[in-house]
C-alpha positions as CSV (number, residue, x, y, z in Angstrom):
1,X,139.7,108.5,181.8
2,X,143.6,108.6,182.6
3,X,144.7,106.1,185.4
4,X,145.9,109.1,187.7
5,X,142.4,110.8,187.5
6,X,140.8,107.4,188.3
7,X,143.0,106.6,191.4
8,X,142.2,110.1,192.8
9,X,138.5,109.4,192.4
10,X,138.8,105.9,194.1
11,X,140.5,107.6,197.0
12,X,137.8,110.0,197.4
13,X,135.1,107.4,197.3
14,X,137.1,105.6,200.1
15,X,137.3,108.9,201.9
16,X,133.6,109.2,201.6
17,X,133.0,105.8,202.9
18,X,135.0,106.6,205.9
19,X,133.4,109.8,206.7
20,X,130.0,108.1,206.5
21,X,131.1,105.2,208.9
22,X,132.1,108.1,211.4
23,X,129.0,110.1,211.1
24,X,127.1,106.8,212.0
25,X,128.9,106.5,215.3
26,X,127.3,107.3,218.7
27,X,130.5,109.1,219.6
28,X,130.0,111.9,216.9
29,X,126.9,113.1,218.6
30,X,129.2,114.3,221.6
31,X,131.4,116.6,219.2
32,X,129.0,119.0,217.4
33,X,131.9,120.9,215.7
34,X,133.4,117.8,214.3
35,X,130.0,116.4,213.2
36,X,129.3,119.8,211.2
37,X,132.7,119.7,209.7
38,X,132.3,116.0,208.7
39,X,128.9,116.6,207.4
40,X,129.9,119.5,205.2
41,X,132.8,117.2,203.8
42,X,130.5,114.3,203.3
43,X,128.2,116.8,201.0
44,X,131.1,117.7,198.9
45,X,132.8,114.2,198.4
46,X,129.0,112.8,197.8
47,X,128.8,114.9,194.6
48,X,132.2,113.7,193.2
49,X,131.3,109.9,194.3
50,X,127.7,110.3,192.6
51,X,129.2,111.6,189.4
52,X,132.0,108.8,189.3
53,X,129.3,106.1,189.8
54,X,127.4,107.7,187.0
55,X,130.8,107.7,185.1
56,X,131.3,103.9,185.7
57,X,127.7,103.1,184.5
58,X,128.4,104.7,181.1
59,X,131.6,102.8,180.9
60,X,129.9,99.6,181.6
61,X,127.3,100.6,179.0
62,X,130.1,101.4,176.5
63,X,131.9,98.1,177.1
64,X,128.8,95.9,176.8
65,X,128.1,97.8,173.5
66,X,131.9,97.3,172.3
67,X,131.6,93.7,173.3
68,X,128.3,93.3,171.1
69,X,129.9,94.9,168.0
70,X,133.0,92.3,168.4
71,X,130.6,89.3,168.8
72,X,127.5,89.7,166.4
73,X,127.2,89.8,162.8
74,X,123.5,90.8,162.8
75,X,123.3,94.2,161.0
76,X,120.5,95.4,163.1
77,X,122.1,94.5,166.3
78,X,125.4,96.2,165.1
79,X,123.6,99.3,164.3
80,X,122.1,99.4,167.7
81,X,125.2,98.7,169.4
82,X,127.1,101.4,167.6
83,X,124.4,103.9,168.7
84,X,124.5,102.6,172.2
85,X,128.4,103.1,172.2
86,X,128.3,106.5,170.8
87,X,125.7,107.7,173.3
88,X,127.6,106.1,176.4
89,X,131.0,107.6,175.2
90,X,129.6,111.0,174.9
91,X,128.1,110.7,178.3
92,X,131.6,109.5,179.9
93,X,133.4,112.7,178.0
94,X,130.6,114.9,179.6
95,X,131.2,113.4,183.1
96,X,134.9,112.9,182.9
97,X,134.7,116.9,182.3
98,X,132.5,117.4,185.4
99,X,134.5,115.0,187.5
100,X,137.9,117.2,186.7
101,X,135.9,120.4,187.8
102,X,134.5,118.8,190.9
103,X,138.1,117.5,191.9
104,X,139.5,121.3,191.8
105,X,140.0,121.9,195.4
106,X,137.0,124.1,196.9
107,X,137.5,127.1,199.0
108,X,136.3,125.7,202.5
109,X,134.8,129.3,203.2
110,X,132.5,129.4,200.3
111,X,129.3,128.3,202.3
112,X,130.0,131.2,204.9
113,X,128.2,134.4,205.0
114,X,130.4,137.6,204.4
115,X,131.2,140.9,206.4
116,X,132.0,143.5,203.7
117,X,133.7,146.8,204.5
118,X,133.7,149.7,201.9
119,X,136.2,152.5,202.6
120,X,136.7,155.9,200.5
121,X,139.9,156.4,199.0
122,X,141.5,158.8,197.0
123,X,139.1,161.4,195.6
124,X,137.7,162.9,198.7
125,X,133.7,163.5,198.5
126,X,133.6,162.0,195.1
127,X,135.2,158.7,196.5
128,X,132.7,158.8,199.4
129,X,129.9,159.2,197.1
130,X,131.1,156.1,194.9
131,X,131.5,154.0,198.3
132,X,127.8,154.8,198.6
133,X,127.0,153.7,195.0
134,X,129.0,150.4,195.4
135,X,127.0,149.7,198.9
136,X,123.7,150.2,196.7
137,X,125.1,147.7,194.0
138,X,125.8,145.1,196.5
139,X,122.4,145.6,198.2
140,X,120.9,145.3,195.0
141,X,122.6,142.1,194.0
142,X,122.1,140.6,197.3
143,X,118.4,141.4,197.0
144,X,118.6,139.6,193.6
145,X,120.1,136.6,195.0
146,X,117.5,136.3,198.1
147,X,120.2,137.4,200.7
148,X,119.7,140.0,203.6
149,X,122.0,142.9,204.2
150,X,122.6,144.3,207.7
151,X,124.7,147.6,208.2
152,X,127.1,146.8,210.9
153,X,128.8,150.4,211.3
154,X,128.8,153.5,208.9
155,X,130.5,156.8,208.6
156,X,128.4,158.8,206.6
157,X,129.2,162.0,204.9
158,X,127.0,165.4,204.5
159,X,126.4,164.8,200.6
160,X,125.0,161.2,201.0
161,X,128.4,159.3,200.7
162,X,130.2,157.0,203.0
163,X,133.5,157.5,204.5
164,X,133.4,153.9,205.3
165,X,130.6,151.4,205.9
166,X,130.5,147.8,207.2
167,X,127.8,145.2,206.6
168,X,126.9,141.6,206.8
169,X,125.6,139.7,203.9
170,X,123.6,136.7,204.8
171,X,122.4,133.9,202.7
172,X,123.4,130.9,200.8
173,X,126.7,130.5,199.6
174,X,127.4,134.4,199.8
175,X,131.3,134.2,200.3
176,X,131.5,131.9,197.3
177,X,130.2,135.0,195.1
178,X,131.2,138.0,197.1
179,X,135.0,137.0,197.3
180,X,135.9,138.2,194.0
181,X,134.8,141.9,195.1
182,X,137.8,142.5,197.5
183,X,140.3,145.0,196.3
184,X,140.4,148.6,194.9
185,X,137.6,149.7,192.8
186,X,138.3,152.9,190.7
187,X,135.8,155.3,189.0
188,X,136.3,157.5,186.4
189,X,133.4,160.2,186.0
190,X,132.5,163.9,186.0
191,X,131.4,164.5,189.8
192,X,128.4,166.6,190.6
193,X,130.5,169.1,192.2
194,X,132.7,169.6,189.1
195,X,131.7,173.0,187.5
196,X,133.9,172.8,184.4
197,X,133.1,169.1,183.4
198,X,136.3,167.5,183.9
199,X,136.6,163.8,184.5
200,X,138.0,162.9,187.8
201,X,139.5,159.5,189.0
202,X,138.7,158.3,192.4
203,X,139.3,155.0,194.3
204,X,137.3,152.9,196.9
205,X,138.8,149.8,198.8
206,X,136.5,146.8,199.3
207,X,137.2,144.0,201.8
208,X,135.3,140.9,201.9
209,X,135.7,138.9,204.9
210,X,134.4,135.3,205.5
211,X,132.1,135.8,208.5
212,X,133.8,133.9,211.5
213,X,131.9,132.1,214.3
214,X,133.0,131.6,217.9
215,X,134.2,128.0,217.2
216,X,136.3,129.4,214.4
217,X,138.4,132.1,216.4
218,X,139.2,131.8,219.9
219,X,139.6,135.2,221.5
220,X,141.1,135.8,224.7
221,X,139.4,138.4,226.8
222,X,142.7,139.7,228.0
223,X,143.9,140.5,224.7
224,X,141.0,143.1,224.1
225,X,141.0,146.9,225.1
226,X,137.3,148.0,225.1
227,X,136.5,151.6,225.0
228,X,133.1,153.3,224.9
229,X,132.6,156.7,223.8
230,X,129.6,159.0,222.7
231,X,128.7,158.2,218.8
232,X,129.2,161.0,216.3
233,X,127.4,161.9,213.0
234,X,123.7,161.3,212.3
235,X,121.6,159.2,214.6
236,X,119.6,161.6,216.9
237,X,119.7,162.8,220.3
238,X,119.9,159.7,222.1
239,X,123.0,158.1,220.2
240,X,124.8,161.4,220.4
241,X,124.4,161.8,223.9
242,X,125.0,158.4,225.5
243,X,128.0,156.1,225.8
244,X,126.8,153.5,223.1
245,X,129.8,153.4,220.8
246,X,132.2,150.8,221.2
247,X,135.8,150.5,220.2
248,X,137.6,147.2,220.4
249,X,141.5,147.0,220.3
250,X,142.9,143.4,219.6
251,X,146.3,144.0,221.4
252,X,148.2,141.2,219.8
253,X,147.4,142.2,216.4
254,X,146.6,145.8,216.8
255,X,143.3,145.5,214.9
256,X,140.8,148.2,216.0
257,X,137.1,147.9,215.1
258,X,134.5,150.5,216.1
259,X,130.7,150.2,216.0
260,X,128.3,153.3,216.7
261,X,125.1,152.5,214.5
262,X,123.2,151.0,217.2
263,X,121.6,152.8,220.3
264,X,122.7,149.9,222.5
265,X,126.2,149.5,223.7
266,X,125.7,145.8,224.0
267,X,124.6,145.4,220.4
268,X,127.4,147.6,219.0
269,X,130.0,145.5,221.2
270,X,128.5,142.2,219.8
271,X,128.7,143.9,216.3
272,X,132.4,144.7,216.8
273,X,133.3,141.2,218.1
274,X,131.6,139.9,214.9
275,X,133.9,142.1,212.6
276,X,136.9,141.2,214.8
277,X,136.3,137.6,214.5
278,X,136.1,137.9,210.8
279,X,139.2,140.1,210.3
280,X,141.3,137.7,212.6
281,X,139.9,134.6,210.5
282,X,140.8,136.4,207.1
283,X,144.4,137.3,208.5
284,X,144.7,133.4,209.4
285,X,143.6,132.5,205.7
286,X,145.8,135.1,204.1
287,X,148.7,133.6,206.1
288,X,147.9,130.3,204.7
289,X,147.3,131.3,201.4
290,X,150.8,133.2,201.3
291,X,152.5,129.9,202.2
292,X,150.9,128.4,199.2
293,X,151.5,131.3,196.9
294,X,154.9,130.4,195.6
295,X,153.6,127.2,194.2
296,X,150.4,129.0,192.4
297,X,151.5,130.0,188.7
298,X,148.0,131.7,188.3
299,X,145.7,133.2,190.9
300,X,142.5,135.2,190.1
301,X,141.9,136.4,193.6
302,X,145.0,137.4,195.5
303,X,143.2,139.0,198.3
304,X,145.4,142.0,198.3
305,X,143.3,145.0,199.3
306,X,145.8,147.5,197.7
307,X,145.3,145.8,194.0
308,X,143.4,147.7,191.6
309,X,140.9,145.2,190.3
310,X,138.0,146.9,188.6
311,X,137.4,150.3,186.9
312,X,134.1,151.7,186.1
313,X,134.1,154.5,183.3
314,X,131.0,156.4,183.1
315,X,131.8,158.5,179.8
316,X,132.3,155.0,178.0
317,X,129.5,153.2,180.0
318,X,132.3,150.6,180.5
319,X,133.2,148.3,183.3
320,X,136.7,146.7,183.2
321,X,137.8,143.8,185.5
322,X,141.6,144.0,185.2
323,X,142.4,140.4,186.6
324,X,140.6,138.9,183.8
325,X,140.7,141.5,181.3
326,X,136.8,141.7,180.8
327,X,135.3,144.7,179.6
328,X,131.4,145.0,179.9
329,X,129.5,148.0,178.4
330,X,126.7,148.0,180.9
331,X,128.0,150.1,183.7
332,X,124.2,151.4,184.9
333,X,123.1,147.8,185.0
334,X,125.9,146.5,187.0
335,X,125.7,149.6,189.6
336,X,122.1,148.4,189.8
337,X,123.3,145.1,191.0
338,X,123.4,143.0,187.8
339,X,126.9,141.5,188.9
340,X,126.4,137.8,188.0
341,X,128.1,138.2,184.5
342,X,131.3,139.6,186.1
343,X,130.9,137.1,189.2
344,X,130.5,134.0,186.8
345,X,133.5,135.0,184.5
346,X,135.9,135.5,187.7
347,X,134.7,132.2,189.0
348,X,135.3,130.5,185.7
349,X,138.7,132.0,185.4
350,X,139.6,130.9,188.8
351,X,138.3,127.1,188.0
352,X,140.2,126.9,184.9
353,X,143.2,128.2,186.4
354,X,142.9,125.5,189.3
355,X,142.3,122.8,186.9
356,X,145.5,123.4,185.0
357,X,147.3,123.2,188.2
358,X,145.6,119.9,189.2
359,X,146.5,118.4,185.9
360,X,150.2,119.6,186.1
């Protein structure tokens, strides 16, 4: 292990000790927010410290075996020492790779739930139908992961598509998996409405927001303009004849959020505020990322909603992710929620890029 990595690991161990001491103080109980942040940071650092202690133990075994090789002439002891040295060296190499991966800075939002927004783009009704396909894909993937999906707002079309749909995905490490989905998804296929069998290209925009809590984003009520109106579209007589729909405008940023799926005005307002907080948190994160972008040579996830990230080609049964130039020929399985290979490949590419930057 090189001296720089060891120095960084010793600094991490010292920081972990400091956090554990602070968590043990009586004063921390009076600040729940700081306590939660320190506990989360302690979990992250503890994993690194544990791996480093294992490395030190393997290194100690290797040094002892090497010392025995230098000092003994007994053939059996020397053979045993060589075997111990080889095993310890292999263990050290494995742990060093693991430690480098753990030292790559983590996304602080990875543990959050996610708010996802799918909007039909170019392609008219065909784009709306593909938006519904993507919603089904993410719902199936969430089901495989044991997560829950809650629709927050939707604007359905007559043929079963969505002009737009917003939903919350809740569970363990949701944002760490779903954050790779943000961007433009392009579909190439023959629509059901196409009589001459021509392939059409349509596009859908997906936004993935880390769910914000009230403690993350403080919203001044004076900054909000709240309108109520009658819901439109499907929903039954009650939904369409009462002022249950809510539109919230955040005046400082111009962000507008509408919710109308619930029959209760209060529930729609709560959902709209949830989406607004998440959009404001995303804007804050993007601003911070932009400040660092010039320093990053490689960036797998740009967060740019206008970036074409993936193509779903039905005639070729192919899904291509353009960020990492990966094509998988199992389109139907992917649309049925089999997303893990894509997500794992994107996460691995991002880790590799970050590791390069860490070692630079």
